[in-house]
Biopython code that builds the backbone (N, CA, C, O; Angstrom):
import numpy as np
from Bio.PDB.StructureBuilder import StructureBuilder

atoms = [
    (1, "MET", "N", (-129.857, -71.182, -29.284)),
    (1, "MET", "CA", (-129.376, -70.530, -30.479)),
    (1, "MET", "C", (-128.777, -71.519, -31.372)),
    (1, "MET", "O", (-128.167, -72.490, -30.925)),
    (2, "ALA", "N", (-128.936, -71.298, -32.650)),
    (2, "ALA", "CA", (-128.516, -72.241, -33.662)),
    (2, "ALA", "C", (-126.994, -72.152, -33.940)),
    (2, "ALA", "O", (-126.428, -71.066, -34.070)),
    (3, "GLU", "N", (-126.406, -73.259, -34.019)),
    (3, "GLU", "CA", (-124.987, -73.285, -34.332)),
    (3, "GLU", "C", (-124.699, -73.058, -35.874)),
    (3, "GLU", "O", (-125.247, -73.768, -36.717)),
    (4, "VAL", "N", (-123.893, -72.128, -36.182)),
    (4, "VAL", "CA", (-123.619, -71.891, -37.581)),
    (4, "VAL", "C", (-122.210, -72.452, -37.955)),
    (4, "VAL", "O", (-121.222, -72.184, -37.270)),
    (5, "ASN", "N", (-122.156, -73.208, -39.020)),
    (5, "ASN", "CA", (-120.924, -73.746, -39.464)),
    (5, "ASN", "C", (-120.318, -72.736, -40.517)),
    (5, "ASN", "O", (-120.764, -72.637, -41.660)),
    (6, "TYR", "N", (-119.324, -72.041, -40.057)),
    (6, "TYR", "CA", (-118.755, -71.001, -40.865)),
    (6, "TYR", "C", (-117.944, -71.565, -42.102)),
    (6, "TYR", "O", (-117.860, -70.916, -43.145)),
    (7, "ILE", "N", (-117.406, -72.688, -41.954)),
    (7, "ILE", "CA", (-116.659, -73.268, -43.075)),
    (7, "ILE", "C", (-117.669, -73.607, -44.091)),
    (7, "ILE", "O", (-117.433, -73.234, -45.240)),
    (8, "ALA", "N", (-118.805, -74.282, -43.844)),
    (8, "ALA", "CA", (-119.794, -74.474, -44.861)),
    (8, "ALA", "C", (-120.409, -73.276, -45.497)),
    (8, "ALA", "O", (-120.684, -73.287, -46.697)),
    (9, "GLU", "N", (-120.622, -72.309, -44.786)),
    (9, "GLU", "CA", (-121.133, -71.071, -45.254)),
    (9, "GLU", "C", (-120.123, -70.449, -46.167)),
    (9, "GLU", "O", (-120.480, -69.974, -47.244)),
    (10, "ALA", "N", (-118.882, -70.435, -45.779)),
    (10, "ALA", "CA", (-117.894, -69.815, -46.621)),
    (10, "ALA", "C", (-117.659, -70.603, -47.921)),
    (10, "ALA", "O", (-117.350, -70.003, -48.950)),
    (11, "PHE", "N", (-117.805, -71.981, -47.886)),
    (11, "PHE", "CA", (-117.705, -72.751, -49.071)),
    (11, "PHE", "C", (-118.941, -72.484, -49.977)),
    (11, "PHE", "O", (-118.781, -72.446, -51.197)),
    (12, "LYS", "N", (-120.105, -72.306, -49.452)),
    (12, "LYS", "CA", (-121.283, -72.036, -50.305)),
    (12, "LYS", "C", (-121.033, -70.603, -51.018)),
    (12, "LYS", "O", (-121.278, -70.461, -52.216)),
    (13, "PHE", "N", (-120.558, -69.603, -50.257)),
    (13, "PHE", "CA", (-120.273, -68.359, -50.919)),
    (13, "PHE", "C", (-119.268, -68.411, -51.968)),
    (13, "PHE", "O", (-119.382, -67.747, -52.998)),
    (14, "MET", "N", (-118.206, -69.248, -51.711)),
    (14, "MET", "CA", (-117.160, -69.408, -52.676)),
    (14, "MET", "C", (-117.653, -70.064, -53.946)),
    (14, "MET", "O", (-117.279, -69.640, -55.039)),
    (15, "VAL", "N", (-118.469, -71.071, -53.835)),
    (15, "VAL", "CA", (-119.053, -71.783, -54.994)),
    (15, "VAL", "C", (-119.923, -70.877, -55.657)),
    (15, "VAL", "O", (-119.839, -70.827, -56.884)),
    (16, "LEU", "N", (-120.818, -70.085, -55.017)),
    (16, "LEU", "CA", (-121.709, -69.199, -55.602)),
    (16, "LEU", "C", (-120.895, -68.120, -56.393)),
    (16, "LEU", "O", (-121.207, -67.903, -57.564)),
    (17, "GLY", "N", (-119.900, -67.454, -55.825)),
    (17, "GLY", "CA", (-119.134, -66.470, -56.397)),
    (17, "GLY", "C", (-118.372, -67.033, -57.655)),
    (17, "GLY", "O", (-118.367, -66.374, -58.695)),
    (18, "MET", "N", (-117.752, -68.204, -57.570)),
    (18, "MET", "CA", (-117.094, -68.752, -58.724)),
    (18, "MET", "C", (-118.112, -69.135, -59.842)),
    (18, "MET", "O", (-117.822, -69.026, -61.033)),
    (19, "GLY", "N", (-119.247, -69.564, -59.426)),
    (19, "GLY", "CA", (-120.291, -69.841, -60.512)),
    (19, "GLY", "C", (-120.779, -68.636, -61.229)),
    (19, "GLY", "O", (-121.035, -68.661, -62.433)),
    (20, "VAL", "N", (-120.908, -67.572, -60.479)),
    (20, "VAL", "CA", (-121.343, -66.244, -61.048)),
    (20, "VAL", "C", (-120.232, -65.754, -62.091)),
    (20, "VAL", "O", (-120.551, -65.289, -63.186)),
    (21, "VAL", "N", (-118.989, -65.882, -61.700)),
    (21, "VAL", "CA", (-117.889, -65.355, -62.541)),
    (21, "VAL", "C", (-117.821, -66.269, -63.734)),
    (21, "VAL", "O", (-117.651, -65.780, -64.851)),
    (22, "PHE", "N", (-117.949, -67.605, -63.560)),
    (22, "PHE", "CA", (-117.933, -68.554, -64.682)),
    (22, "PHE", "C", (-119.061, -68.212, -65.630)),
    (22, "PHE", "O", (-118.819, -68.051, -66.826)),
    (23, "LEU", "N", (-120.183, -68.104, -65.183)),
    (23, "LEU", "CA", (-121.385, -67.757, -66.131)),
    (23, "LEU", "C", (-121.154, -66.418, -66.816)),
    (23, "LEU", "O", (-121.510, -66.264, -67.985)),
    (24, "PHE", "N", (-120.592, -65.482, -66.153)),
    (24, "PHE", "CA", (-120.375, -64.145, -66.685)),
    (24, "PHE", "C", (-119.442, -64.241, -67.809)),
    (24, "PHE", "O", (-119.643, -63.613, -68.849)),
    (25, "LEU", "N", (-118.315, -65.090, -67.619)),
    (25, "LEU", "CA", (-117.275, -65.265, -68.722)),
    (25, "LEU", "C", (-117.873, -66.001, -69.927)),
    (25, "LEU", "O", (-117.567, -65.656, -71.069)),
    (26, "ILE", "N", (-118.706, -66.993, -69.694)),
    (26, "ILE", "CA", (-119.340, -67.634, -70.821)),
    (26, "ILE", "C", (-120.250, -66.728, -71.606)),
    (26, "ILE", "O", (-120.247, -66.764, -72.837)),
    (27, "VAL", "N", (-120.998, -65.948, -70.949)),
    (27, "VAL", "CA", (-121.827, -64.918, -71.576)),
    (27, "VAL", "C", (-120.996, -63.917, -72.376)),
    (27, "VAL", "O", (-121.346, -63.570, -73.504)),
    (28, "LEU", "N", (-119.922, -63.469, -71.800)),
    (28, "LEU", "CA", (-118.970, -62.506, -72.503)),
    (28, "LEU", "C", (-118.386, -63.131, -73.706)),
    (28, "LEU", "O", (-118.344, -62.485, -74.753)),
    (29, "VAL", "N", (-117.921, -64.367, -73.639)),
    (29, "VAL", "CA", (-117.387, -64.975, -74.842)),
    (29, "VAL", "C", (-118.429, -65.124, -75.911)),
    (29, "VAL", "O", (-118.103, -64.874, -77.072)),
    (30, "GLN", "N", (-119.638, -65.504, -75.634)),
    (30, "GLN", "CA", (-120.682, -65.601, -76.590)),
    (30, "GLN", "C", (-121.022, -64.286, -77.221)),
    (30, "GLN", "O", (-121.257, -64.194, -78.426)),
    (31, "LEU", "N", (-121.047, -63.248, -76.379)),
    (31, "LEU", "CA", (-121.364, -61.894, -76.936)),
    (31, "LEU", "C", (-120.242, -61.400, -77.823)),
    (31, "LEU", "O", (-120.487, -60.735, -78.829)),
    (32, "ILE", "N", (-119.073, -61.704, -77.473)),
    (32, "ILE", "CA", (-117.950, -61.321, -78.375)),
    (32, "ILE", "C", (-117.945, -62.053, -79.645)),
    (32, "ILE", "O", (-117.613, -61.478, -80.682)),
    (33, "LYS", "N", (-118.302, -63.323, -79.628)),
    (33, "LYS", "CA", (-118.440, -64.115, -80.923)),
    (33, "LYS", "C", (-119.562, -63.532, -81.779)),
    (33, "LYS", "O", (-119.449, -63.444, -83.002)),
    (34, "LEU", "N", (-120.624, -63.144, -81.125)),
    (34, "LEU", "CA", (-121.850, -62.583, -81.832)),
    (34, "LEU", "C", (-121.433, -61.251, -82.442)),
    (34, "LEU", "O", (-121.776, -60.923, -83.578)),
    (35, "GLN", "N", (-120.689, -60.503, -81.654)),
    (35, "GLN", "CA", (-120.135, -59.171, -82.226)),
    (35, "GLN", "C", (-119.374, -59.373, -83.401)),
    (35, "GLN", "O", (-119.606, -58.688, -84.397)),
    (36, "ALA", "N", (-118.422, -60.306, -83.395)),
    (36, "ALA", "CA", (-117.517, -60.607, -84.516)),
    (36, "ALA", "C", (-118.341, -60.978, -85.776)),
    (36, "ALA", "O", (-118.041, -60.512, -86.876)),
    (37, "LYS", "N", (-119.411, -61.847, -85.593)),
    (37, "LYS", "CA", (-120.221, -62.274, -86.720)),
    (37, "LYS", "C", (-120.851, -61.102, -87.293)),
    (37, "LYS", "O", (-120.847, -60.950, -88.514)),
    (38, "LEU", "N", (-121.441, -60.184, -86.448)),
    (38, "LEU", "CA", (-122.191, -59.060, -86.901)),
    (38, "LEU", "C", (-121.245, -58.095, -87.692)),
    (38, "LEU", "O", (-121.602, -57.597, -88.759)),
    (39, "ILE", "N", (-120.057, -57.860, -87.139)),
    (39, "ILE", "CA", (-119.129, -56.921, -87.818)),
    (39, "ILE", "C", (-118.724, -57.530, -89.140)),
    (39, "ILE", "O", (-118.666, -56.824, -90.147)),
    (40, "ASN", "N", (-118.452, -58.774, -89.166)),
    (40, "ASN", "CA", (-118.105, -59.360, -90.477)),
    (40, "ASN", "C", (-119.139, -59.414, -91.467)),
    (40, "ASN", "O", (-118.862, -59.419, -92.667)),
    (41, "LYS", "N", (-120.466, -59.459, -90.983)),
    (41, "LYS", "CA", (-121.580, -59.471, -91.881)),
    (41, "LYS", "C", (-121.859, -58.091, -92.479)),
    (41, "LYS", "O", (-122.050, -57.957, -93.688)),
    (42, "TYR", "N", (-121.879, -57.097, -91.646)),
    (42, "TYR", "CA", (-122.118, -55.689, -92.115)),
    (42, "TYR", "C", (-120.962, -54.949, -92.530)),
    (42, "TYR", "O", (-121.158, -53.980, -93.264)),
    (43, "PHE", "N", (-119.736, -55.249, -92.173)),
    (43, "PHE", "CA", (-118.567, -54.565, -92.489)),
    (43, "PHE", "C", (-117.564, -55.548, -92.890)),
    (43, "PHE", "O", (-116.606, -55.756, -92.145)),
    (44, "PRO", "N", (-117.707, -56.248, -94.127)),
    (44, "PRO", "CA", (-116.724, -57.339, -94.513)),
    (44, "PRO", "C", (-115.415, -56.698, -94.877)),
    (44, "PRO", "O", (-115.381, -55.599, -95.432)),
    (45, "GLU", "N", (-114.309, -57.399, -94.558)),
    (45, "GLU", "CA", (-112.965, -57.012, -94.811)),
    (45, "GLU", "C", (-112.722, -57.066, -96.340)),
    (45, "GLU", "O", (-112.918, -58.088, -96.999)),
    (46, "THR", "N", (-112.315, -55.986, -96.819)),
    (46, "THR", "CA", (-112.032, -55.871, -98.283)),
    (46, "THR", "C", (-110.547, -56.002, -98.435)),
    (46, "THR", "O", (-109.795, -55.369, -97.693)),
    (47, "THR", "N", (-110.095, -56.803, -99.375)),
    (47, "THR", "CA", (-108.657, -56.847, -99.663)),
    (47, "THR", "C", (-108.286, -55.807, -100.679)),
    (47, "THR", "O", (-108.924, -55.678, -101.723)),
    (48, "PRO", "N", (-107.223, -55.046, -100.357)),
    (48, "PRO", "CA", (-106.800, -53.940, -101.297)),
    (48, "PRO", "C", (-106.305, -54.554, -102.531)),
    (48, "PRO", "O", (-105.638, -55.588, -102.533)),
    (49, "LYS", "N", (-106.656, -53.871, -103.626)),
    (49, "LYS", "CA", (-106.120, -54.394, -104.905)),
    (49, "LYS", "C", (-104.597, -53.904, -105.061)),
    (49, "LYS", "O", (-104.261, -52.720, -105.042)),
    (50, "SER", "N", (-103.817, -54.886, -105.203)),
    (50, "SER", "CA", (-102.403, -54.551, -105.244)),
    (50, "SER", "C", (-101.950, -54.347, -106.647)),
    (50, "SER", "O", (-102.266, -55.121, -107.550)),
    (51, "SER", "N", (-101.177, -53.252, -106.824)),
    (51, "SER", "CA", (-100.664, -52.993, -108.227)),
    (51, "SER", "C", (-99.484, -53.894, -108.441)),
    (51, "SER", "O", (-98.873, -54.342, -107.471)),
    (52, "VAL", "N", (-99.145, -54.172, -109.660)),
    (52, "VAL", "CA", (-98.059, -55.077, -109.941)),
    (52, "VAL", "C", (-96.761, -54.223, -109.855)),
    (52, "VAL", "O", (-96.530, -53.249, -110.573)),
    (53, "THR", "N", (-95.971, -54.696, -108.918)),
    (53, "THR", "CA", (-94.686, -53.983, -108.610)),
    (53, "THR", "C", (-93.563, -54.752, -109.417)),
    (53, "THR", "O", (-93.570, -55.980, -109.505)),
    (54, "PRO", "N", (-92.621, -53.972, -109.985)),
    (54, "PRO", "CA", (-91.564, -54.582, -110.685)),
    (54, "PRO", "C", (-90.639, -55.346, -109.681)),
    (54, "PRO", "O", (-90.534, -55.038, -108.494)),
    (55, "VAL", "N", (-90.002, -56.346, -110.270)),
    (55, "VAL", "CA", (-89.196, -57.248, -109.484)),
    (55, "VAL", "C", (-87.950, -56.425, -108.992)),
    (55, "VAL", "O", (-87.408, -56.687, -107.918)),
    (56, "SER", "N", (-87.549, -55.488, -109.765)),
    (56, "SER", "CA", (-86.264, -54.725, -109.446)),
    (56, "SER", "C", (-86.429, -53.972, -108.131)),
    (56, "SER", "O", (-85.428, -53.713, -107.464)),
    (57, "SER", "N", (-87.636, -53.610, -107.729)),
    (57, "SER", "CA", (-87.820, -52.806, -106.533)),
    (57, "SER", "C", (-87.413, -53.677, -105.254)),
    (57, "SER", "O", (-86.926, -53.141, -104.259)),
    (58, "THR", "N", (-87.629, -54.971, -105.336)),
    (58, "THR", "CA", (-87.312, -55.913, -104.304)),
    (58, "THR", "C", (-85.768, -55.988, -104.148)),
    (58, "THR", "O", (-85.230, -55.883, -103.045)),
    (59, "SER", "N", (-85.097, -56.172, -105.279)),
    (59, "SER", "CA", (-83.649, -56.260, -105.231)),
    (59, "SER", "C", (-83.012, -54.842, -104.958)),
    (59, "SER", "O", (-81.903, -54.775, -104.427)),
    (60, "ASP", "N", (-83.678, -53.762, -105.304)),
    (60, "ASP", "CA", (-83.158, -52.410, -104.954)),
    (60, "ASP", "C", (-83.244, -52.225, -103.477)),
    (60, "ASP", "O", (-82.312, -51.683, -102.883)),
    (61, "ASP", "N", (-84.399, -52.677, -102.792)),
    (61, "ASP", "CA", (-84.515, -52.624, -101.379)),
    (61, "ASP", "C", (-83.460, -53.416, -100.665)),
    (61, "ASP", "O", (-82.903, -52.987, -99.654)),
    (62, "GLU", "N", (-83.180, -54.643, -101.236)),
    (62, "GLU", "CA", (-82.141, -55.468, -100.634)),
    (62, "GLU", "C", (-80.817, -54.744, -100.745)),
    (62, "GLU", "O", (-80.080, -54.657, -99.762)),
    (63, "GLN", "N", (-80.493, -54.215, -101.934)),
    (63, "GLN", "CA", (-79.221, -53.478, -102.164)),
    (63, "GLN", "C", (-78.972, -52.330, -101.130)),
    (63, "GLN", "O", (-77.891, -52.104, -100.586)),
    (64, "ARG", "N", (-80.170, -51.621, -100.938)),
    (64, "ARG", "CA", (-80.070, -50.519, -99.987)),
    (64, "ARG", "C", (-79.838, -50.941, -98.490)),
    (64, "ARG", "O", (-79.172, -50.273, -97.700)),
    (65, "THR", "N", (-80.468, -52.133, -98.189)),
    (65, "THR", "CA", (-80.325, -52.743, -96.870)),
    (65, "THR", "C", (-78.832, -53.124, -96.718)),
    (65, "THR", "O", (-78.180, -52.723, -95.753)),
    (66, "VAL", "N", (-78.319, -53.879, -97.658)),
    (66, "VAL", "CA", (-76.978, -54.270, -97.613)),
    (66, "VAL", "C", (-75.968, -53.082, -97.505)),
    (66, "VAL", "O", (-75.010, -53.134, -96.735)),
    (67, "ALA", "N", (-76.212, -52.059, -98.272)),
    (67, "ALA", "CA", (-75.379, -50.826, -98.219)),
    (67, "ALA", "C", (-75.453, -50.279, -96.898)),
    (67, "ALA", "O", (-74.392, -49.939, -96.374)),
    (68, "ALA", "N", (-76.601, -50.126, -96.228)),
    (68, "ALA", "CA", (-76.774, -49.581, -94.927)),
    (68, "ALA", "C", (-75.974, -50.386, -93.874)),
    (68, "ALA", "O", (-75.268, -49.818, -93.041)),
    (69, "ILE", "N", (-76.107, -51.677, -93.940)),
    (69, "ILE", "CA", (-75.380, -52.627, -93.025)),
    (69, "ILE", "C", (-73.903, -52.368, -93.173)),
    (69, "ILE", "O", (-73.194, -52.198, -92.181)),
    (70, "ILE", "N", (-73.407, -52.336, -94.471)),
    (70, "ILE", "CA", (-71.925, -52.187, -94.648)),
    (70, "ILE", "C", (-71.503, -50.824, -94.103)),
    (70, "ILE", "O", (-70.476, -50.735, -93.429)),
    (71, "ALA", "N", (-72.247, -49.781, -94.367)),
    (71, "ALA", "CA", (-71.815, -48.514, -93.830)),
    (71, "ALA", "C", (-71.909, -48.489, -92.273)),
    (71, "ALA", "O", (-71.072, -47.848, -91.638)),
    (72, "ALA", "N", (-72.880, -49.152, -91.660)),
    (72, "ALA", "CA", (-72.904, -49.155, -90.232)),
    (72, "ALA", "C", (-71.717, -49.899, -89.590)),
    (72, "ALA", "O", (-71.170, -49.497, -88.563)),
    (73, "VAL", "N", (-71.343, -51.039, -90.277)),
    (73, "VAL", "CA", (-70.245, -51.782, -89.768)),
    (73, "VAL", "C", (-68.936, -51.010, -89.990)),
    (73, "VAL", "O", (-68.086, -51.028, -89.099)),
    (74, "ALA", "N", (-68.727, -50.336, -91.125)),
    (74, "ALA", "CA", (-67.600, -49.489, -91.342)),
    (74, "ALA", "C", (-67.502, -48.407, -90.349)),
    (74, "ALA", "O", (-66.417, -48.159, -89.823)),
    (75, "GLU", "N", (-68.630, -47.710, -90.044)),
    (75, "GLU", "CA", (-68.625, -46.607, -89.076)),
    (75, "GLU", "C", (-68.254, -47.168, -87.712)),
    (75, "GLU", "O", (-67.456, -46.554, -87.003)),
    (76, "PHE", "N", (-68.835, -48.375, -87.297)),
    (76, "PHE", "CA", (-68.545, -48.904, -86.048)),
    (76, "PHE", "C", (-66.987, -49.260, -85.869)),
    (76, "PHE", "O", (-66.394, -49.057, -84.810)),
    (77, "ARG", "N", (-66.398, -49.799, -86.990)),
    (77, "ARG", "CA", (-64.995, -50.151, -86.879)),
    (77, "ARG", "C", (-64.180, -48.917, -86.878)),
    (77, "ARG", "O", (-63.112, -48.914, -86.265)),
    (78, "LYS", "N", (-64.614, -47.814, -87.545)),
    (78, "LYS", "CA", (-63.797, -46.575, -87.552)),
    (78, "LYS", "C", (-63.789, -45.944, -86.092)),
    (78, "LYS", "O", (-62.776, -45.455, -85.591)),
    (79, "ASN", "N", (-65.058, -46.010, -85.449)),
    (79, "ASN", "CA", (-65.060, -45.401, -84.124)),
    (79, "ASN", "C", (-64.389, -46.261, -83.038)),
    (79, "ASN", "O", (-63.951, -45.747, -82.009)),
    (80, "LYS", "N", (-64.319, -47.568, -83.285)),
    (80, "LYS", "CA", (-63.725, -48.472, -82.347)),
    (80, "LYS", "C", (-62.169, -48.311, -82.271)),
    (80, "LYS", "O", (-61.535, -48.475, -81.229)),
    (81, "SER", "N", (-61.631, -47.982, -83.446)),
    (81, "SER", "CA", (-60.185, -47.893, -83.542)),
    (81, "SER", "C", (-59.555, -46.606, -82.906)),
    (81, "SER", "O", (-58.336, -46.437, -82.936)),
]
sb = StructureBuilder()
sb.init_structure("model")
sb.init_model(0)
sb.init_chain("A")
sb.init_seg("    ")
for serial, (resi, resn, name, xyz) in enumerate(atoms, 1):
    if name == "N":
        sb.init_residue(resn, " ", resi, " ")
    sb.init_atom(name, np.array(xyz, "f"), 0.0, 1.0, " ", f" {name:<3s}", serial, name[0])
structure = sb.get_structure()
């Protein structure tokens, strides 16, 4: 009867399994890159046309934020006392 080296057989299966997984991952990455190119080719990303917003809206937002912070701090101090 032939002697079987289980360590060598296990090593062969390990290398074979790791090789299959590695090849699968390479194929998967290439397919995802191809998919991205096809999507960009047939469905290009359009940039929305932004309307000109007045500068005061930014400062108005900042003023509202500051007012909300001040009100929150005042409420916190009132509840703490």
